[in-house]
C-alpha positions in Angstrom: 2.4 -17.7 13.0 -0.2 -15.4 11.6 -2.4 -17.0 9.2 -5.0 -14.3 8.9 -4.4 -11.2 6.9 -5.3 -7.6 8.2 -5.8 -6.6 4.5 -4.6 -3.0 4.1 -6.9 -1.2 1.6 -5.0 -0.5 -1.5 -4.6 3.2 -1.9 -5.6 3.3 -5.5 -8.8 1.8 -7.3 -9.0 1.3 -11.1 -12.2 2.4 -12.7 -13.8 2.2 -16.0 -14.4 6.0 -17.1 -16.6 7.0 -19.7 -18.2 10.5 -19.2 -16.5 13.6 -20.4 -15.6 14.6 -16.8 -14.3 11.2 -16.0 -12.3 11.3 -19.3 -10.3 14.2 -17.5 -10.1 12.1 -14.4 -8.6 9.2 -16.5 -6.1 11.4 -18.0 -5.0 12.5 -14.4 -4.7 8.9 -13.3 -2.5 8.2 -16.2 -0.5 11.1 -15.3 -0.2 9.8 -11.8 0.6 6.3 -13.0 3.4 7.7 -15.4 5.0 9.7 -12.3 4.0 13.1 -13.6 2.8 14.1 -10.2 2.6 17.9 -11.0 0.2 17.2 -14.0 -1.8 14.8 -11.9 -2.3 16.9 -8.9 -3.3 19.9 -10.9 -6.0 17.7 -12.6 -7.0 15.9 -9.5 -7.7 19.3 -7.7 -9.8 20.5 -10.6 -11.9 17.2 -10.6 -12.2 17.5 -6.7 -13.7 20.9 -7.1 -16.5 19.2 -9.4 -17.2 16.8 -6.8 -15.2 13.7 -7.7 -14.5 12.0 -4.7 -11.9 9.6 -6.0 -9.9 12.7 -7.0 -9.7 13.7 -3.4 -8.5 9.9 -2.6 -5.6 10.4 -4.9 -4.7 13.7 -3.6 -4.9 12.2 -0.1 -2.5 9.4 -1.4 0.0 11.9 -2.8 0.1 13.7 0.6 0.6 10.5 2.5 3.4 9.3 0.1 5.0 12.6 -0.7 4.5 12.2 -4.3 4.9 15.6 -6.1 4.2 17.3 -2.7 5.8 17.3 0.6 4.6 14.4 2.8 1.9 15.8 5.1 -0.2 13.3 7.0 -2.7 15.9 8.1 -3.3 17.1 4.7 -3.7 13.4 3.7 -6.5 12.8 6.2 -8.2 16.2 5.0 -8.4 14.9 1.4 -9.4 11.4 2.5 -12.1 13.0 4.6 -13.4 15.2 1.8 -13.6 12.2 -0.5 -15.4 10.2 2.0 -17.8 13.1 2.5 -18.5 13.0 -1.2 -19.4 9.3 -0.9 -16.2 7.9 -2.3 -15.7 4.3 -0.7 -12.0 4.3 -1.5 -11.6 7.5 0.6 -13.5 6.1 3.5 -11.5 2.9 3.4 -8.2 4.8 3.4 -9.4 7.1 6.1 -10.5 4.0 8.1 -6.8 2.5 7.5 -5.3 5.8 8.9 -7.6 5.7 12.0 -6.5 2.2 12.6 -2.9 3.0 12.3 -3.1 6.2 14.2 -1.5 7.9 11.3 -2.2 11.7 11.0 -5.0 11.0 13.5 -5.5 9.9 17.0 -5.7 5.8 16.7 -9.5 5.1 17.0 -10.4 1.5 16.0 -14.2 2.3 16.4 -13.9 4.9 13.9 -11.9 3.0 11.6 -14.6 0.1 11.9 -17.4 2.6 11.1 -15.8 4.0 8.0 -14.6 0.6 6.8 -18.1 -0.6 7.1 -19.6 2.4 5.2 -17.2 1.5 2.5 -18.0 -2.2 2.6 -21.7 -1.4 2.3 -20.9 0.6 -0.9 -19.3 -2.5 -2.3 -15.6 -1.9 -1.8 -14.2 -5.5 -1.8 -11.1 -4.8 0.1 -12.9 -2.9 2.8 -15.4 -6.1 2.9 -12.2 -8.1 3.7 -10.9 -5.8 6.2 -14.4 -5.6 8.1 -14.2 -9.2 8.1 -11.0 -9.3 9.8 -12.2 -6.6 12.3 -15.0 -9.0 13.2 -12.8 -11.7 13.4 -10.4 -10.0 15.8 -12.7 -7.9 17.6 -11.0 -4.8 16.5 -13.1 -1.7 17.0 -16.2 -4.0 17.3 -17.3 -7.1 19.3 -15.6 -10.3 18.2 -17.9 -12.4 16.0 -16.7 -15.2 13.9 -20.0 -15.8 12.0 -20.1 -12.1 10.9 -16.3 -12.5 9.8 -17.2 -15.4 8.0 -20.2 -13.8 6.3 -18.1 -10.7 5.3 -15.1 -12.8 4.0 -17.5 -14.9 1.9 -18.9 -11.6 0.4 -15.4 -10.4 -0.5 -14.4 -14.0 -1.8 -17.3 -14.1 -4.1 -15.9 -10.9 -5.7 -12.6 -12.9 -6.2 -10.6 -11.3 -3.1 -7.6 -13.7 -2.5 -7.0 -12.4 1.0 -10.8 -13.0 2.0 -10.6 -16.7 0.4 -7.6 -17.4 2.5 -9.1 -16.1 5.8 -12.0 -18.5 4.9 -9.4 -21.2 4.7 -8.0 -20.1 8.2 -11.6 -20.3 9.9 -12.1 -23.8 8.2 -8.6 -24.8 9.7 -9.3 -23.5 13.3 -12.9 -24.4 13.2 -14.1 -20.6 13.9 -17.5 -19.8 13.1 -17.8 -23.2 11.1 -16.9 -26.7 11.8 -13.2 -27.6 11.5 -12.6 -29.0 7.8 -8.9 -29.3 6.7 -10.1 -30.4 3.3 -12.1 -27.2 2.7 -9.2 -25.1 4.3 -6.7 -26.7 1.9 -9.3 -25.9 -1.1 -9.3 -22.3 0.0 -5.8 -21.9 0.4 -5.0 -23.5 -3.0 -7.6 -21.0 -4.6 -5.9 -18.0 -2.8 -2.5 -19.4 -3.8 -3.5 -19.7 -7.4 -4.3 -16.0 -7.4 -0.8 -15.4 -6.1 -1.3 -14.7 -2.5 2.0 -15.7 -0.7 0.6 -16.3 2.8 -1.8 -18.8 1.3 1.4 -20.4 -0.5 2.8 -20.7 2.9 -0.3 -22.2 4.4 -0.1 -24.8 1.6 3.5 -25.6 2.4 2.5 -26.0 6.1 -0.6 -28.5 5.1 1.7 -30.6 3.0 4.3 -30.7 5.7 1.7 -31.8 8.5 -0.6 -33.8 6.2 -3.6 -31.8 7.1 -6.4 -32.7 4.8 -3.8 -34.1 2.3 -1.1 -36.8 2.3 2.2 -35.5 3.7 4.5 -34.6 1.0 7.9 -33.1 1.7 8.5 -32.3 -2.0 5.1 -30.3 -2.2 5.7 -28.7 1.2 9.1 -27.5 0.2 7.9 -26.3 -3.1 5.2 -24.1 -1.6 7.3 -22.7 1.1 9.9 -21.6 -1.6 7.1 -20.1 -3.9 6.0 -18.2 -0.9 9.3 -17.0 0.1 10.2 -16.0 -3.3 7.0 -14.0 -3.4 8.0 -12.1 -0.3 6.3 -14.2 2.7 8.8 -13.7 5.7 7.2 -16.7 7.5 8.1 -18.9 4.4 11.7 -17.5 4.6 12.0 -18.2 8.5 10.6 -22.0 7.9 13.3 -22.4 5.0 15.9 -21.2 7.2 14.9 -23.7 9.9 14.7 -26.4 7.3 18.1 -25.7 6.2 19.6 -25.3 9.6 18.1 -28.7 10.9 17.9 -30.6 7.6 14.3 -31.0 7.6 12.0 -32.2 4.8 14.5 -34.5 3.3 16.9 -31.5 2.8 20.8 -31.6 3.9 21.6 -29.3 6.5 23.2 -26.3 5.1 24.2 -23.5 7.5 24.9 -21.1 4.7 21.5 -21.3 3.0 19.8 -21.3 6.4 21.5 -18.0 7.3 20.6 -16.6 3.9 17.0 -17.3 4.4 16.9 -15.8 7.9 18.6 -12.7 6.7 16.0 -12.4 4.0 13.2 -12.6 6.6 14.8 -10.1 8.7 15.3 -7.7 5.7 11.4 -8.1 4.7 10.5 -7.3 8.2 12.6 -4.3 8.4 11.0 -3.1 5.1 7.6 -3.2 6.4 
């Protein structure tokens, strides 16, 4: 089971806008959020001409998703690159994401790591989490658990739930830090309280296995259900097995088991 996230950087970033030029940017963002893509695109292009890197990022997103324009991956790359060249960390992070996935560009993990690191150094919290994962997995750089832990902690200090969850995973596995189930549990709880489905699943497993906490079928089932209802496919699969086998004090229920297995498959298909 995958316990660590590969945190994809959100394509958009909310900012507090105050100057007259940024006021126009704010109206463009409102148009975008309202689905008025033709209005948003026109204003974003105007702002991009005035050196607003974030405007380039939004245009890149629109081409990536086909919002108000025909979907064009190479155009998305061009706009993200323009934003990155202007120093916009969100553009750097999204461009790094495309290099990781090989979308619109040839897959290049080293280039992805370089871009994500630049974004992280500029304070982009999502990029910090992703750089942590790259250090953890050795993706585009040498595997280094201590650097991964440091980067996760930096993002966690800013409240990032994915980073908090990943710190929990490192404490659970004893990677870069001494194994500590109690600390892992605390981190998973913190991330789950922030609404992260994967952390909810991890809590369900901890209560089922009795890792760092007293075993509790009731709490385990409760967290599995919360995680599944929040969209976590691992929890859906586990619930399917629980109802198939009659685990955690539940009666065997083939119909319920199949329903959860079907939901898990649908979740995979929608990725």
